[in-house]
Steps between C-alpha positions, in 0.01 A plus 500: 500500500324838454474736794145541631350698784351180639840372605667835567652499847517880493127524565374531856242242620219753452622591152495132412138477622408805294671343199291185557179705507426422864497854645211747506438852625219739583535878511290808563297585186683823405871567558541827686150482647485371857214305664386602845514235774386586855646646815505184708678527834428168669493130416202333339500166321207604281490882465851599379520321164741597222480204264304176478658217297290188437652186349233349275718207389350155579577357842734204497632553147528878448801726541587711803526878498808656663503871577824661377498875558274787601597857401300790644581853385345762727364760261248785526470493882703375794368460858665699776651368820585158353735265683483133403298346216345162578407225253328165556426223254208265568396186314164326495382178340255578221464796267458829688371820339552845650179681589559877487756755373626240255556465127609202285842530334608296198839326546746538211759238405845659537617311189304652208599207278346243734150365445464395866202645683444520872228330699521763772230758575654819638311785665658830605397777738295789359435823693520323831615175660352173381249335735545123530191288568457280804689171478326218311801267495811435707682831550864541599748782547780445248734794560557803720728770375591859588681781320662768720406809303533787743331817373419447132478742210353509152666253259641271768521148358445185709633174351425166665655181363335178611728207589823684419821343622707710738396771742300814441672827426535680835363845567645727768304784647632841402563804716200676351190403303524515122317793347494453123779250424330187360647163600487139385438261789577137421418200718456123488185314604450126555427283200128478416349205312135508386391143439232405246145582611623731777513880523758729661461869571750768600405750772671834580476743788722772646580584860411862592407597140283811496318754285574417135384177342793320330482456122712253308612388161574128526641189339443146634683211340460126551589166341293187427693178557425132539609333825 
């Protein structure tokens, strides 16, 4: 029997999904060029948007969308006085479209040999935080997540894995604030499922952030799977 990647046990579950053409990603338009977000320092369900992901698959028979990973590389500017970065994920029945400081991004299949296309519509922040419209369907809070950043510097990388098994990588406070030494901060968030004909959005804000507006390069990956 010939060896094939489809039955190779050496592949991780996510590599198997990529091989099957089920995984997609969106990135900032130009590598090396960051996109400005906003200096948000308090919670808002509708004013702190990073990404809006709408599942346009048909209700009852379409596939679910599962967020996999969010990578944010802090480039160009970093806010001062940062402490803890907060994220929330909301979901609403129906298709939601961001109102301001938003741009559509085209998801790319991570398997270039696959002909599968996505039925997701993805919007990303653009020179500000996305504004979410007032609720028109049933809205729920899907996830709350924090990343203990401490004082951040240019080129810090924040990696959030959704639904990862095991605990988050711990961060201990140092004796002094970092000055120029970039770090990679890795954490695990709850699993997020976006059902057909619903929309989820990711918010971000930062306790005590001041002065500079944060700018990011980014990569958001997700999978489309039947129940």
